[in-house]
C-alpha positions as CSV (number, residue, x, y, z in Angstrom):
1,X,0.0,0.0,0.0
2,X,1.3,3.4,-1.0
3,X,0.0,6.5,0.7
4,X,-0.2,9.4,-1.7
5,X,-2.5,12.4,-1.9
6,X,-6.1,12.0,-3.1
7,X,-6.7,14.6,-5.8
8,X,-9.9,13.3,-7.4
9,X,-12.3,10.9,-5.6
10,X,-13.4,7.5,-6.7
11,X,-12.1,3.9,-6.9
12,X,-10.3,2.3,-9.8
13,X,-9.3,-1.4,-10.2
14,X,-7.3,-2.5,-13.2
15,X,-3.9,-3.0,-14.8
16,X,-1.4,-0.2,-15.2
17,X,-0.3,1.5,-18.4
18,X,2.9,3.5,-17.7
19,X,3.2,6.6,-19.8
20,X,6.8,7.0,-21.1
21,X,8.5,10.2,-20.0
22,X,8.4,12.8,-22.7
23,X,12.1,13.7,-22.6
24,X,14.4,14.9,-25.3
25,X,18.2,14.3,-25.5
26,X,19.4,16.7,-28.2
27,X,22.9,16.9,-29.5
28,X,24.6,20.3,-29.5
29,X,23.8,21.7,-33.0
30,X,25.6,24.8,-34.2
31,X,24.3,26.8,-37.2
32,X,26.0,29.2,-39.6
33,X,25.2,32.9,-39.5
34,X,23.4,32.5,-42.9
35,X,21.0,30.0,-41.3
36,X,19.7,32.3,-38.6
37,X,16.7,33.5,-40.7
38,X,15.8,29.9,-41.4
39,X,15.9,28.9,-37.7
40,X,13.7,31.8,-36.8
41,X,11.2,30.9,-39.5
42,X,11.2,27.3,-38.1
43,X,10.6,28.6,-34.6
44,X,7.7,30.9,-35.6
45,X,6.1,28.2,-37.7
46,X,6.3,25.8,-34.7
47,X,4.7,28.5,-32.5
48,X,1.9,29.0,-34.9
49,X,1.2,25.3,-35.2
50,X,1.4,24.8,-31.4
51,X,-1.1,27.7,-30.8
52,X,-3.5,26.1,-33.4
53,X,-3.3,22.8,-31.6
54,X,-3.8,24.4,-28.1
55,X,-6.9,26.3,-29.4
56,X,-8.3,23.0,-30.7
57,X,-7.7,21.3,-27.3
58,X,-9.3,24.2,-25.6
59,X,-12.4,23.8,-27.7
60,X,-12.4,20.1,-27.2
61,X,-12.2,20.4,-23.4
62,X,-14.9,23.1,-23.3
63,X,-17.3,20.6,-24.8
64,X,-16.5,18.0,-22.2
65,X,-16.1,19.9,-18.9
66,X,-17.2,23.4,-19.4
67,X,-15.8,26.9,-20.1
68,X,-13.9,27.5,-16.9
69,X,-11.7,24.4,-17.0
70,X,-10.9,25.2,-20.6
71,X,-9.3,28.4,-19.4
72,X,-6.3,26.3,-18.4
73,X,-5.1,26.4,-22.0
74,X,-5.2,30.2,-22.0
75,X,-2.2,29.9,-19.7
76,X,-0.5,27.7,-22.3
77,X,-1.2,30.2,-25.0
78,X,0.1,33.0,-22.8
79,X,3.5,31.2,-22.4
80,X,3.9,31.2,-26.2
81,X,3.2,34.9,-26.2
82,X,5.4,35.6,-23.1
83,X,8.2,38.0,-24.1
84,X,10.6,36.7,-21.4
85,X,10.2,33.0,-22.6
86,X,10.5,34.0,-26.2
87,X,13.4,36.4,-25.7
88,X,15.3,33.6,-24.0
89,X,14.8,31.3,-27.0
90,X,15.6,33.9,-29.6
91,X,18.7,35.1,-27.7
92,X,20.1,31.5,-27.6
93,X,19.6,31.2,-31.4
94,X,21.0,34.6,-32.2
95,X,23.9,34.9,-29.8
96,X,25.0,31.2,-29.5
97,X,24.2,30.1,-33.1
98,X,22.2,27.1,-31.9
99,X,19.4,25.3,-33.7
100,X,15.8,26.3,-32.8
101,X,15.0,23.0,-31.1
102,X,18.2,23.2,-28.9
103,X,17.3,26.8,-27.9
104,X,13.8,25.8,-27.0
105,X,15.1,22.8,-24.9
106,X,17.6,25.0,-23.1
107,X,14.9,27.7,-22.3
108,X,12.6,25.0,-21.0
109,X,15.3,23.5,-18.7
110,X,16.2,27.0,-17.5
111,X,12.7,28.1,-16.5
112,X,11.7,24.7,-15.1
113,X,14.8,24.5,-12.9
114,X,14.3,28.1,-11.7
115,X,10.6,27.4,-10.8
116,X,11.4,24.1,-9.1
117,X,13.8,25.8,-6.8
118,X,11.1,28.1,-5.5
119,X,9.4,27.1,-2.3
120,X,6.0,27.7,-3.8
121,X,3.7,24.9,-4.9
122,X,1.8,27.2,-7.3
123,X,5.1,28.1,-9.2
124,X,6.2,24.4,-9.3
125,X,2.9,23.6,-11.0
126,X,3.5,26.4,-13.5
127,X,6.8,24.7,-14.3
128,X,4.8,21.7,-15.6
129,X,2.9,24.1,-17.9
130,X,6.1,25.5,-19.3
131,X,7.4,21.9,-19.9
132,X,4.1,21.0,-21.6
133,X,4.1,24.0,-23.9
134,X,7.8,23.6,-24.7
135,X,7.6,19.9,-25.4
136,X,4.7,20.6,-27.9
137,X,6.9,23.2,-29.6
138,X,9.8,20.7,-29.7
139,X,7.6,18.1,-31.1
140,X,6.9,20.3,-34.2
141,X,10.5,21.4,-34.6
142,X,11.7,17.7,-34.5
143,X,8.8,16.3,-36.5
144,X,8.3,13.8,-33.6
145,X,5.0,11.9,-33.1
146,X,2.7,12.4,-30.1
147,X,2.9,9.8,-27.3
148,X,-0.5,8.1,-27.7
149,X,-2.4,6.0,-25.2
150,X,-3.8,2.6,-26.0
151,X,-7.4,2.9,-27.3
152,X,-8.2,-0.6,-28.4
153,X,-7.3,-2.5,-25.2
154,X,-9.1,-3.1,-21.9
155,X,-9.6,0.0,-19.8
156,X,-6.4,0.7,-17.8
157,X,-5.0,2.8,-14.9
158,X,-2.7,5.4,-16.2
159,X,0.6,5.9,-14.4
160,X,2.9,8.8,-15.2
161,X,5.7,10.8,-13.5
162,X,3.5,13.9,-14.1
163,X,0.6,14.4,-16.4
164,X,0.2,17.6,-18.4
165,X,-3.2,19.1,-19.3
166,X,-2.6,18.5,-23.0
167,X,-2.1,14.8,-22.3
168,X,-5.1,14.6,-20.1
169,X,-7.5,16.4,-22.5
170,X,-7.2,13.5,-24.9
171,X,-8.0,10.8,-22.4
172,X,-11.2,8.8,-23.0
173,X,-12.8,8.3,-19.6
174,X,-14.2,5.0,-20.9
175,X,-10.7,3.7,-21.3
176,X,-9.0,5.3,-18.3
177,X,-10.2,3.9,-15.0
178,X,-8.0,6.0,-12.8
179,X,-4.6,7.8,-12.7
180,X,-1.6,7.7,-10.4
181,X,1.2,10.3,-10.8
182,X,4.6,10.2,-9.1
183,X,4.6,13.9,-8.5
184,X,1.9,16.6,-8.4
185,X,-0.6,18.3,-6.1
186,X,-4.3,18.7,-5.7
187,X,-4.1,22.3,-7.1
188,X,-2.4,21.3,-10.4
189,X,-4.2,21.8,-13.7
190,X,-4.3,18.0,-14.2
191,X,-6.0,17.5,-10.8
192,X,-8.6,20.1,-11.6
193,X,-9.3,18.4,-15.0
194,X,-9.4,14.9,-13.5
195,X,-12.0,16.0,-11.0
196,X,-14.1,17.6,-13.8
197,X,-13.8,14.4,-15.9
198,X,-14.7,12.2,-12.9
199,X,-11.5,10.2,-13.1
200,X,-10.0,8.9,-9.7
201,X,-6.5,10.4,-9.2
202,X,-3.8,9.9,-6.6
203,X,-0.7,12.1,-6.8
204,X,2.7,12.3,-5.1
205,X,3.5,8.6,-4.7
206,X,7.2,8.8,-5.9
207,X,8.9,8.9,-2.5
208,X,6.9,5.8,-1.3
209,X,7.7,3.6,-4.3
210,X,10.3,0.9,-3.6
211,X,10.3,-0.3,-7.2
212,X,9.0,1.3,-10.5
213,X,5.5,0.4,-11.5
214,X,5.4,-1.6,-14.8
215,X,2.8,-1.7,-17.5
216,X,0.5,-4.6,-16.8
217,X,0.9,-4.4,-13.0
218,X,-2.4,-4.9,-11.2
219,X,-3.5,-1.8,-9.2
220,X,-6.2,-0.3,-7.0
221,X,-6.6,3.5,-6.8
222,X,-8.5,5.0,-3.9
223,X,-8.9,8.7,-4.7
224,X,-10.9,9.4,-1.5
225,X,-8.2,8.1,0.8
226,X,-5.2,8.9,-1.5
227,X,-4.1,5.3,-1.5
228,X,-2.6,3.1,-4.2
229,X,-2.4,-0.7,-3.8
230,X,0.1,-2.5,-6.0
231,X,-0.4,-6.2,-6.9
232,X,-3.4,-6.5,-4.5
233,X,-4.5,-10.0,-3.5
234,X,-7.9,-11.4,-4.4
235,X,-9.4,-10.6,-1.0
236,X,-8.5,-6.9,-1.4
237,X,-9.8,-6.7,-4.9
238,X,-13.1,-8.3,-3.8
239,X,-13.4,-5.8,-1.0
240,X,-12.8,-2.8,-3.2
241,X,-15.2,-4.3,-5.9
242,X,-17.9,-4.4,-3.2
243,X,-17.0,-0.8,-2.3
244,X,-17.4,0.3,-5.9
245,X,-20.8,-1.5,-6.1
246,X,-21.9,0.2,-2.9
247,X,-20.9,3.6,-4.3
248,X,-22.9,3.0,-7.5
249,X,-25.9,1.8,-5.5
250,X,-25.6,4.8,-3.2
251,X,-25.5,7.2,-6.2
252,X,-28.7,5.7,-7.6
253,X,-30.4,5.9,-4.1
254,X,-29.3,9.5,-3.5
255,X,-30.9,10.7,-6.7
256,X,-34.2,9.9,-5.1
257,X,-33.8,12.6,-2.4
258,X,-32.6,15.5,-4.7
259,X,-35.9,17.4,-4.3
260,X,-36.4,16.4,-0.6
261,X,-36.1,19.3,1.9
262,X,-33.1,19.2,4.2
263,X,-35.0,19.1,7.5
264,X,-34.4,16.9,10.5
265,X,-37.0,14.5,12.0
266,X,-38.0,17.2,14.6
267,X,-38.2,20.1,12.1
268,X,-34.7,21.8,12.1
269,X,-33.9,23.0,8.6
270,X,-30.3,23.5,7.5
271,X,-29.7,25.0,4.0
272,X,-27.2,22.9,2.1
273,X,-25.2,25.0,-0.3
274,X,-22.3,24.4,-2.6
275,X,-18.7,25.6,-2.7
276,X,-17.8,26.3,-6.3
277,X,-15.0,27.7,-8.4
278,X,-16.6,27.3,-11.9
279,X,-19.9,27.0,-13.8
280,X,-19.2,23.2,-14.2
281,X,-19.2,22.7,-10.4
282,X,-22.4,24.8,-10.3
283,X,-24.1,22.4,-12.7
284,X,-23.2,19.4,-10.5
285,X,-24.5,21.3,-7.4
286,X,-27.8,22.1,-9.1
287,X,-28.2,18.5,-10.1
288,X,-27.7,17.6,-6.4
289,X,-30.5,19.9,-5.4
290,X,-28.4,22.6,-3.7
291,X,-30.1,25.4,-1.8
292,X,-27.6,27.9,-3.3
293,X,-23.9,28.7,-3.4
294,X,-22.4,29.3,0.0
295,X,-19.0,30.0,-1.3
296,X,-18.1,31.2,-4.8
297,X,-14.2,31.2,-5.0
298,X,-13.5,34.0,-7.4
299,X,-9.7,33.2,-7.7
300,X,-10.1,31.2,-10.8
301,X,-11.1,34.3,-12.7
302,X,-7.7,35.8,-11.9
303,X,-5.5,32.8,-12.3
304,X,-4.0,31.2,-15.4
305,X,-4.0,34.4,-17.4
306,X,-1.6,37.2,-18.1
307,X,-3.6,40.2,-16.8
308,X,-6.3,41.1,-14.2
309,X,-9.9,40.3,-15.3
310,X,-11.9,43.4,-16.3
311,X,-15.1,44.4,-14.6
312,X,-17.2,43.3,-17.6
313,X,-15.6,39.8,-17.6
314,X,-16.2,39.3,-13.9
315,X,-19.8,40.7,-14.2
316,X,-20.7,38.2,-17.0
317,X,-19.5,35.2,-14.9
318,X,-21.2,36.4,-11.7
319,X,-24.4,37.2,-13.6
320,X,-24.5,33.8,-15.2
321,X,-24.2,32.0,-11.9
322,X,-26.9,34.3,-10.3
323,X,-29.3,33.6,-13.2
324,X,-28.6,29.8,-13.1
325,X,-29.5,29.8,-9.4
326,X,-32.9,31.2,-10.1
327,X,-33.3,33.2,-6.9
328,X,-31.3,31.0,-4.6
329,X,-28.6,32.7,-2.6
330,X,-25.1,33.3,-4.2
331,X,-22.4,34.2,-1.7
332,X,-19.4,35.6,-3.6
333,X,-16.1,35.7,-1.7
334,X,-13.9,38.6,-2.7
335,X,-10.4,38.0,-4.1
336,X,-8.5,35.6,-1.8
337,X,-4.9,35.4,-3.2
338,X,-1.6,35.2,-1.4
339,X,-0.5,32.4,0.9
340,X,-0.4,29.4,-1.5
341,X,-2.4,31.2,-4.3
342,X,-0.3,33.5,-6.5
343,X,-0.8,35.2,-9.8
344,X,2.0,35.2,-12.5
345,X,1.3,38.8,-13.4
346,X,0.7,40.2,-9.9
347,X,4.0,40.4,-8.1
348,X,3.7,39.6,-4.4
349,X,6.5,40.3,-2.0
350,X,8.7,37.4,-0.8
351,X,7.7,36.5,2.7
352,X,9.0,34.1,5.3
353,X,5.4,33.3,6.4
354,X,3.1,34.0,3.4
355,X,0.0,32.5,5.1
356,X,0.5,35.2,7.8
357,X,1.4,37.9,5.3
358,X,0.1,40.1,2.5
359,X,-3.0,38.2,1.3
360,X,-6.8,38.2,0.8
361,X,-8.6,41.3,2.3
362,X,-5.2,42.9,3.1
363,X,-4.3,43.1,-0.5
364,X,-7.7,44.3,-1.4
365,X,-7.6,47.1,1.1
366,X,-4.2,48.1,-0.2
367,X,-5.0,47.8,-4.0
368,X,-8.3,49.6,-3.8
369,X,-8.9,50.0,-7.5
370,X,-8.5,46.2,-8.0
371,X,-10.9,45.7,-5.1
372,X,-13.5,48.2,-6.4
373,X,-13.4,46.6,-9.9
374,X,-14.5,43.3,-8.3
375,X,-17.1,45.0,-6.0
376,X,-18.7,46.8,-8.9
377,X,-18.9,43.6,-10.9
378,X,-20.6,41.8,-8.0
379,X,-22.9,44.7,-7.4
380,X,-24.0,44.7,-11.1
381,X,-24.7,41.0,-10.9
382,X,-26.9,41.5,-7.8
383,X,-29.5,42.9,-10.1
384,X,-29.9,39.3,-11.5
385,X,-30.4,37.3,-8.3
386,X,-29.9,37.0,-4.6
387,X,-26.2,37.9,-4.5
388,X,-24.2,38.5,-1.3
389,X,-20.7,39.7,-0.7
390,X,-18.2,38.0,1.7
391,X,-14.8,39.3,2.8
392,X,-12.1,36.7,3.6
393,X,-9.4,36.7,6.4
394,X,-11.0,39.4,8.5
395,X,-9.2,40.0,11.8
396,X,-10.6,43.4,13.0
397,X,-13.6,45.7,12.9
398,X,-11.4,48.3,11.2
399,X,-11.0,46.0,8.1
400,X,-14.8,45.5,7.8
401,X,-15.4,49.2,8.1
402,X,-12.7,50.0,5.5
403,X,-14.1,47.3,3.1
404,X,-17.6,48.6,3.5
405,X,-16.5,52.1,2.8
406,X,-15.0,50.9,-0.6
407,X,-18.2,49.1,-1.2
408,X,-20.2,52.3,-0.6
409,X,-17.9,54.2,-3.0
410,X,-18.4,51.5,-5.6
411,X,-22.2,51.9,-5.2
412,X,-22.0,55.6,-5.7
413,X,-19.9,55.3,-8.8
414,X,-22.4,52.9,-10.3
415,X,-25.3,55.1,-9.3
416,X,-23.6,58.1,-11.0
417,X,-23.7,56.3,-14.4
418,X,-27.2,54.9,-13.9
419,X,-26.2,51.2,-13.4
420,X,-28.7,49.3,-11.3
421,X,-27.9,46.9,-8.4
422,X,-29.4,45.5,-5.2
423,X,-29.0,48.5,-2.9
424,X,-29.7,46.3,0.1
425,X,-27.1,43.7,-0.8
426,X,-26.0,41.6,2.2
427,X,-22.4,41.7,3.3
428,X,-20.7,39.0,5.4
429,X,-17.3,37.8,6.5
430,X,-15.4,34.6,6.8
431,X,-14.5,33.6,10.3
432,X,-11.2,31.8,9.9
433,X,-8.9,33.6,12.4
434,X,-8.9,33.2,16.2
435,X,-8.9,37.0,16.4
436,X,-12.2,37.1,14.6
437,X,-13.7,34.5,16.9
438,X,-12.7,36.5,20.0
439,X,-14.4,39.6,18.7
440,X,-17.2,37.8,16.9
441,X,-19.8,39.8,19.0
442,X,-18.3,43.1,17.7
443,X,-18.0,41.9,14.1
444,X,-21.6,40.7,14.2
445,X,-22.7,44.3,14.6
446,X,-21.1,45.2,11.3
447,X,-22.3,42.5,9.0
448,X,-25.3,40.5,7.9
449,X,-23.9,37.0,8.1
450,X,-20.9,34.9,9.2
451,X,-19.5,31.9,7.3
452,X,-17.0,29.8,9.2
453,X,-14.0,28.6,7.2
454,X,-13.1,25.6,9.3
455,X,-9.9,24.7,7.3
456,X,-8.0,27.9,8.1
457,X,-9.6,28.3,11.5
458,X,-8.2,24.9,12.5
459,X,-4.8,25.7,11.0
460,X,-4.5,29.0,12.8
461,X,-6.0,27.8,16.1
462,X,-3.6,24.9,16.3
463,X,-0.6,26.6,14.5
464,X,-0.5,23.5,12.1
465,X,0.2,23.6,8.4
466,X,-1.8,20.6,7.2
467,X,0.3,20.4,4.0
468,X,3.5,19.8,6.1
469,X,3.9,16.0,6.2
470,X,5.9,16.2,9.4
471,X,3.1,17.8,11.4
472,X,-0.1,17.1,9.3
473,X,-1.1,14.5,11.9
474,X,-1.6,17.4,14.3
475,X,-4.2,19.0,12.1
476,X,-7.3,18.0,14.0
477,X,-10.6,19.8,13.3
478,X,-12.2,17.9,16.2
479,X,-9.7,19.3,18.7
480,X,-11.5,20.7,21.8
481,X,-10.0,24.1,21.2
482,X,-11.4,24.2,17.6
483,X,-14.9,23.1,18.8
484,X,-14.9,25.8,21.4
485,X,-14.0,28.4,18.7
486,X,-17.0,27.2,16.7
487,X,-19.3,27.4,19.7
488,X,-18.2,31.0,20.5
489,X,-18.7,32.2,17.0
490,X,-22.1,30.6,16.4
491,X,-23.4,31.8,19.8
492,X,-22.3,35.4,19.0
493,X,-24.1,35.2,15.6
494,X,-27.2,33.9,17.2
495,X,-27.2,36.6,19.9
496,X,-26.9,39.3,17.2
497,X,-29.6,37.7,15.1
498,X,-27.5,37.2,12.0
499,X,-27.3,34.2,9.6
500,X,-24.4,31.8,10.3
501,X,-23.0,29.2,8.0
502,X,-20.0,26.9,7.6
503,X,-18.0,26.5,4.4
504,X,-14.9,24.6,5.4
505,X,-14.3,20.9,4.8
506,X,-16.0,20.1,8.2
507,X,-19.3,21.3,6.6
508,X,-19.3,18.2,4.3
509,X,-18.2,15.7,7.0
510,X,-21.1,13.5,8.0
511,X,-19.6,12.9,11.5
512,X,-19.9,16.6,12.2
513,X,-23.6,16.9,11.6
514,X,-24.7,16.4,15.3
515,X,-22.3,19.4,16.1
516,X,-23.9,21.7,13.6
517,X,-27.4,20.7,14.6
518,X,-26.7,21.2,18.3
519,X,-25.2,24.6,17.6
520,X,-28.2,25.5,15.5
521,X,-26.3,26.7,12.3
522,X,-28.4,28.0,9.5
523,X,-26.3,26.7,6.5
524,X,-23.7,24.2,5.5
525,X,-21.8,24.8,2.3
526,X,-19.6,22.0,0.8
527,X,-18.3,20.3,-2.3
528,X,-21.2,19.6,-4.7
529,X,-20.6,15.8,-4.4
530,X,-21.1,15.9,-0.6
531,X,-24.6,17.5,-0.7
532,X,-26.7,14.4,-1.1
533,X,-24.8,12.2,1.4
534,X,-25.1,14.9,4.0
535,X,-28.8,15.4,3.2
536,X,-29.5,11.7,3.5
537,X,-28.0,11.6,7.0
538,X,-29.5,15.0,8.1
539,X,-33.1,14.0,7.4
540,X,-32.7,10.9,9.6
541,X,-31.4,12.9,12.6
542,X,-33.1,15.1,15.1
543,X,-31.8,18.2,16.9
544,X,-32.7,16.9,20.4
545,X,-30.4,13.9,20.2
546,X,-27.7,16.0,18.6
547,X,-27.7,18.4,21.6
548,X,-27.2,15.4,23.9
549,X,-24.2,14.2,21.9
550,X,-22.7,17.7,21.9
551,X,-23.1,17.9,25.7
552,X,-21.0,14.7,25.9
553,X,-18.4,16.2,23.5
554,X,-18.0,19.3,25.6
555,X,-16.9,17.1,28.5
556,X,-14.2,15.5,26.4
557,X,-10.6,16.4,27.0
558,X,-9.0,15.0,23.8
559,X,-9.9,14.7,20.2
560,X,-9.7,10.9,20.5
561,X,-12.5,11.0,23.1
562,X,-14.6,13.3,20.8
563,X,-14.1,10.8,17.9
564,X,-15.3,8.0,20.2
565,X,-18.5,9.8,21.1
566,X,-19.3,10.6,17.4
567,X,-18.4,7.0,16.4
568,X,-20.7,5.6,19.0
569,X,-23.5,7.9,17.9
570,X,-23.0,6.9,14.3
571,X,-23.1,3.2,15.3
572,X,-26.4,3.8,17.1
573,X,-27.8,5.5,13.9
574,X,-26.7,2.5,11.7
575,X,-28.3,0.1,14.1
576,X,-31.5,2.1,14.1
577,X,-31.4,2.1,10.3
578,X,-31.1,-1.7,10.2
579,X,-33.9,-2.2,12.6
580,X,-36.1,0.1,10.6
581,X,-35.2,-1.8,7.4
582,X,-36.2,-5.1,9.0
583,X,-39.5,-3.8,10.3
584,X,-40.3,-2.4,6.8
């Protein structure tokens, strides 16, 4: 068993097909001065052909997974237009008299090495994009064929060192059962595309491999747990086959409750919203019967491009989402970059602790025009649905007051040119810092709603980076300190009479449902795929029992004890379900 990182959920059982590394070993080719023009012509023709192919892939991907994911290839086109990258290639040809393909290879190696040295996961992923684009250009300069996947064999599990978007776009989901990559992260373009295509994916298994995987090796991929099993025995294959069948049956069963109201046995209703980054995710959420969008991450509009999105571009996307929701609430989180989310064209300072640095609302309050452009786009979209604004990483009342002042200026600027919007648009904040928890009563007087981001709240409360392998075991959302933070926040919201929701991963965790019911939250917002499983459990619970469970939890001194209480409650629920099934 190899523990990697689950990047796309699902289970795959089958034989491996190992994708050869797309590497080029080019001899040093010098050219004569008289051949310079010819080499530049070859280079420009290769660029034109590469751009044409990338545009074709973008169109192909748009048909399969939607417009937003197809923007991935805009980043590839931008590389071919990037003056720094192109100047590097042209300079090697002109000054060192090297053939175009040698110059391209040296430029790729230079930038990939430079990005790999950076302690920044986002920039490391961009190195894969440069390698992908550069290899495409090299293919045309060398007249080399594409590395193709088998299409006339049994479905297979694809294994690769790393998988580029242009390789993934040609995958037939009917032939590819799952994917395992030696390197990569959950935020890579390939991971985003695998999730959109519904292909199970586990990344980052290289350091755990004792021997290389060979084509034909039997494998099991568990994208939910991030586990790969090599050469599993028949018992393990049978167990995972049963799990696959259970998932398929559960999918069919859950479709029957899409239109059922999310209300407990004793009448407590909790709105079940979706966390989305794209229109494709919205479509999945709507098919799952979502009550609305509790968190629209707007970062994707700013990423994988070479400039800031204009007001009109943002407005069109926000308007489309609002209209598709047909009156259901849409909470749009304002720009949340910095930390582990950087923009190629927006230079952020180098920081020793970027998660504690210049990011999110801090950037927006500093770059006020950037912030107002987004605020005006959101305001304009509010004329087309129940749109709400949410500020991230709030730590003080002053930040809320300053953000609201810029919102007011944005409203006045729109009114001056006769543009309509919802003048009573609701404004909320994310509670993700212990500082915000401790002044939640004061913050509640300034806003219309809270949304608790449990991921960051847990990290900041426990001072644990969950992406750090050495201490990730200390990341524990059921830590007594975290649960007390949640209790303080929700009680402050209730006293102030404002709406309170949860949008972190804990919102989609079935085990946490008794906690949310006991604390009387109004809304849970989660991954679209989690909505129906959460609803299925919610409608079988009641608030009275949940309060009894939470009373037990408050007496617990350790997270292990809290897990025991919740596990015992779940066991009782399952026993009741079996008894009810027998009686029926």
